[in-house]
C-alpha positions in Angstrom: -44.5 -13.5 55.0 -46.5 -10.3 54.7 -49.0 -8.4 52.6 -48.6 -4.6 52.3 -51.1 -2.4 50.5 -49.7 -1.1 47.2 -52.8 0.6 45.8 -56.5 0.8 46.3 -59.1 1.7 43.7 -62.3 3.0 45.1 -65.5 2.8 43.0 -63.7 0.5 40.5 -67.2 -0.6 39.3 -70.7 0.8 39.6 -71.8 -2.2 41.6 -70.4 -5.1 43.7 -67.3 -6.8 42.4 -67.6 -10.6 42.5 -64.5 -11.9 40.7 -60.9 -11.1 39.6 -58.0 -12.7 37.7 -54.6 -11.9 36.3 -53.7 -12.0 32.6 -50.3 -11.5 30.9 -50.0 -8.2 29.1 -46.8 -7.5 27.2 -43.9 -7.9 29.6 -46.2 -7.6 32.6 -49.8 -8.3 33.7 -53.2 -6.8 33.8 -56.0 -7.4 36.3 -59.5 -8.3 35.1 -62.4 -7.7 37.4 -66.1 -8.7 37.0 -69.1 -7.1 38.6 -72.8 -7.1 39.2 -72.8 -4.0 36.9 -72.5 -6.6 34.0 -69.0 -5.5 32.9 -65.5 -7.0 33.0 -62.8 -4.4 33.3 -59.1 -4.7 32.5 -56.8 -2.7 34.7 -53.1 -1.8 34.4 -50.7 -3.9 36.6 -50.8 -1.3 39.4 -54.6 -0.8 38.9 -54.1 3.0 38.4 -55.4 2.9 34.8 -58.5 1.4 33.3 -57.8 -0.3 29.9 -60.7 -2.1 28.3 -64.3 -2.2 29.6 -65.8 -5.4 28.3 -69.5 -5.4 27.9 -72.1 -7.9 26.6 -73.5 -9.6 29.7 -77.0 -8.7 30.7 -76.7 -9.7 34.3 -74.0 -9.8 37.0 -70.6 -11.4 36.2 -69.8 -14.2 38.6 -66.6 -15.7 37.3 -63.5 -14.9 35.2 -61.0 -17.4 33.8 -57.7 -17.0 31.9 -56.3 -19.4 29.4 -52.7 -20.7 29.8 -51.8 -19.4 26.3 -52.2 -15.8 27.6 -54.6 -15.0 24.8 -58.1 -16.1 25.8 -60.1 -14.7 28.7 -63.6 -15.8 29.7 -66.4 -14.7 31.9 -69.7 -16.2 33.0 -72.7 -14.4 34.3 -76.1 -14.8 35.8 -77.5 -14.3 32.3 -76.4 -18.0 31.6 -73.9 -16.9 28.9 -70.1 -17.6 28.8 -68.3 -15.0 26.8 -64.7 -15.5 25.5 -62.5 -12.9 24.1 -58.9 -12.1 23.1 -58.0 -9.8 25.9 -54.9 -8.5 24.0 -57.0 -6.8 21.3 -60.4 -6.7 23.1 -62.2 -8.7 20.4 -65.0 -11.1 21.2 -64.1 -14.6 20.1 -67.1 -16.8 21.2 -70.4 -16.5 22.9 -71.6 -19.7 24.6 -75.3 -19.9 25.6 -76.0 -22.4 28.4 -79.2 -23.6 30.0 -80.6 -21.4 32.8 -79.0 -21.9 36.2 -76.3 -24.2 34.7 -73.3 -21.9 34.6 -71.5 -20.6 37.7 -67.8 -20.6 38.1 -65.8 -21.4 35.0 -62.2 -22.5 34.3 -60.1 -23.0 31.2 -58.5 -26.5 30.8 -54.8 -26.0 31.0 -52.2 -27.2 28.6 -54.5 -27.5 25.6 -54.2 -25.3 22.5 -57.9 -24.7 21.7 -60.0 -23.2 24.5 -62.0 -25.7 26.5 -64.1 -24.2 29.4 -65.3 -26.2 32.3 -68.5 -24.8 33.9 -69.8 -25.5 37.3 -73.2 -26.7 36.3 -75.5 -25.5 39.1 -78.7 -27.4 39.2 -77.6 -29.9 36.5 -75.5 -31.7 39.1 -72.4 -31.8 36.8 -69.4 -30.1 35.3 -69.9 -29.3 31.6 -67.0 -28.9 29.2 -67.6 -26.4 26.4 -65.6 -25.8 23.2 -66.3 -23.5 20.3 -67.2 -23.8 16.6 -67.8 -21.2 13.8 -71.3 -20.1 13.1 -72.3 -19.0 9.6 -72.6 -15.3 9.0 -71.1 -14.3 12.4 -67.6 -13.2 13.5 -68.0 -14.8 16.9 -68.0 -18.6 17.4 -70.7 -20.4 19.3 -70.6 -22.9 22.0 -70.3 -26.6 21.5 -70.8 -29.0 24.5 -68.0 -31.5 24.5 -68.7 -33.7 27.5 -69.8 -33.6 31.1 -68.8 -35.1 34.4 -71.9 -36.1 36.4 -71.8 -36.3 40.2 -73.3 -39.5 41.6 -76.9 -39.5 42.6 -77.7 -39.2 46.2 -80.9 -39.5 48.2 -83.8 -37.3 47.3 -82.8 -34.6 49.8 -79.2 -34.3 48.6 -80.3 -34.5 44.9 -82.4 -31.4 45.4 -79.7 -29.5 47.3 -76.6 -30.6 45.4 -75.9 -27.5 43.3 -72.5 -27.3 41.6 -71.1 -23.9 42.4 -67.3 -23.9 41.9 -64.8 -25.6 39.6 -61.0 -25.8 39.2 -58.5 -27.7 37.2 -55.2 -29.1 38.6 -52.2 -27.2 37.1 -51.1 -30.4 35.3 -54.5 -30.6 33.6 -55.1 -34.2 34.7 -57.9 -33.5 37.3 -60.9 -31.2 37.6 -62.7 -30.6 40.9 -66.0 -29.1 41.8 -67.6 -27.8 45.0 -71.3 -28.1 45.8 -74.0 -26.4 47.8 -74.1 -29.2 50.4 -70.4 -29.1 51.0 -69.1 -32.1 49.1 -66.2 -31.8 46.7 -65.9 -34.1 43.7 -62.7 -34.8 41.8 -62.7 -36.3 38.3 -60.0 -37.7 36.0 -60.1 -35.4 33.0 -59.0 -37.8 30.3 -61.0 -40.8 31.5 -64.0 -38.7 32.6 -64.4 -40.8 35.7 -65.1 -39.8 39.3 -62.0 -40.4 41.4 -63.1 -39.3 44.8 -65.6 -37.4 46.9 -64.1 -35.2 49.6 -66.1 -34.6 52.7 -65.8 -32.4 55.8 -67.8 -29.3 54.7 -71.5 -29.1 55.3 -72.3 -25.8 53.6 -71.7 -24.3 50.1 -68.2 -24.6 48.8 -67.9 -21.4 46.8 -64.2 -21.5 45.7 -61.5 -24.1 45.4 -57.9 -24.3 44.0 -55.2 -26.9 43.6 -51.7 -26.3 44.9 -49.1 -25.7 42.2 -47.9 -29.4 42.3 -51.5 -30.6 41.9 -51.2 -32.8 45.0 -53.4 -30.9 47.3 -56.7 -29.0 47.1 -57.8 -25.9 49.0 -61.6 -25.2 49.5 -63.5 -22.1 50.7 -66.8 -22.7 52.4 -69.8 -21.0 54.0 -69.0 -22.9 57.2 -66.3 -20.3 57.9 -63.5 -22.8 57.2 -60.9 -23.4 54.5 -59.9 -27.1 54.1 -56.7 -28.6 52.7 -57.1 -32.0 51.2 -54.7 -34.7 50.1 -55.8 -35.4 46.5 -54.3 -38.8 46.1 -55.6 -40.2 49.3 -58.9 -38.2 49.4 -58.2 -37.2 53.0 -58.5 -34.0 55.0 -55.1 -32.6 56.0 -56.1 -29.5 57.8 -59.1 -27.3 58.6 -58.2 -23.6 58.8 -60.5 -21.4 61.0 -60.3 -17.7 61.8 -62.9 -16.0 59.5 -66.0 -14.8 61.3 -68.4 -15.5 58.4 -68.5 -17.3 55.0 -65.2 -17.9 53.3 -66.0 -16.9 49.7 -62.6 -17.2 47.9 -59.2 -18.8 48.1 -56.0 -18.4 46.0 -52.8 -20.3 46.4 -49.4 -18.6 46.0 -47.4 -19.9 43.0 -44.7 -21.1 45.3 -47.1 -23.3 47.1 -46.0 -21.9 50.5 -48.9 -19.6 51.1 -52.6 -19.0 50.3 -55.0 -16.1 50.8 -58.7 -16.2 51.6 -61.5 -13.6 51.3 -64.7 -13.7 53.4 -68.0 -12.1 54.0 -66.5 -10.8 57.2 -64.8 -8.2 54.9 -61.4 -9.5 55.7 -58.5 -10.9 53.7 -56.3 -13.4 55.4 -52.8 -14.7 54.5 -52.0 -18.2 55.6 -48.6 -20.1 55.7 -49.2 -23.4 54.0 -45.9 -24.8 55.3 -46.6 -24.2 59.0 -50.4 -24.3 58.5 -50.9 -21.1 60.4 -52.4 -17.6 60.0 -49.8 -15.0 59.1 -51.9 -11.8 58.7 -55.4 -10.3 58.5 -56.0 -7.4 56.2 -58.9 -5.0 56.8 -59.0 -2.8 53.7 -62.5 -3.7 52.7 -65.8 -2.6 54.3 -68.0 -5.4 52.8 -67.8 -9.0 51.6 -64.6 -10.0 49.8 -65.7 -12.2 46.9 -62.4 -12.6 45.1 -58.7 -12.9 45.9 -56.1 -13.6 43.2 -52.3 -14.0 43.4 -50.5 -12.7 40.4 -48.8 -15.5 38.4 -45.4 -14.3 39.5 -46.5 -14.3 43.1 -45.4 -10.7 43.7 -48.9 -9.3 44.3 -52.3 -10.2 45.5 -55.6 -8.5 44.4 -58.9 -8.6 46.3 -62.4 -7.4 45.2 -65.5 -6.7 47.2 -69.1 -5.8 47.5 -67.8 -2.3 48.5 -66.9 -1.8 44.8 -63.2 -1.4 45.5 -60.1 -3.3 44.3 -57.1 -3.6 46.7 -53.6 -4.4 45.5 -51.1 -5.9 47.9 -47.4 -6.5 47.6 -46.4 -10.0 48.9 -43.1 -10.7 50.6 -41.9 -13.9 52.3 
């Protein structure tokens, strides 16, 4: 398997780019990128053309999520707001205000008609689920807290340091996982709202995580310079992948389940073979930290975004 550079957009934003995600657009896709410059930009499939420039956040954008319906998109920022919009017509659908320091990564719940957003709750030590409801005299809906999944209390030291940074749903919608500042990963049953397991092995912040397409395994990206692969059912560590020279900031699994990509503060993007559990390739297109990697839903391309303000588009071949 191989990544080859298809295009590179320099100065794609006015400041560091921290997040990216793909959304369906007509018969193809568009790439959404979020930046410290407080904007979310929608790019053409080949990233040659800028479509919509979404504004509204007042601090840097830390996370983007796309709804399975192909209509809703969402962003969270350091201003503690989650903004939802219809990315097909660029209209703002909802503005969700959350408590300070309680919104980091966000993820739409899959396989549900109405948008439900899970937010990594930061210092609140929980995942919070947000819905929307109409507000009188306004075209945008407002946020409505639906429920929360609370991590178990630890000792005083861990209680202070346990900061929920990352969140991801399993593709079948049955599980939701979160990563914390102290390295533990919690998995909850979505319907029952119960903690299923705590995954251990990391000892530094887990900044990104993603389930494999069959929902049976979980990949985690951590500041300890490792990516872990866990067996979800047995709550066991399958493999620890090393090779990055600094924090692993992002991870994305290929739709086939045969490969995954990681981005790191060492400015590198790495492609890994999940079947053989080996490193296939290292890409050196960025000059600064790589905060986001995202495979396109059809698996044909990978995008990476960085503190160097660039977006790199790779073609993927097996």
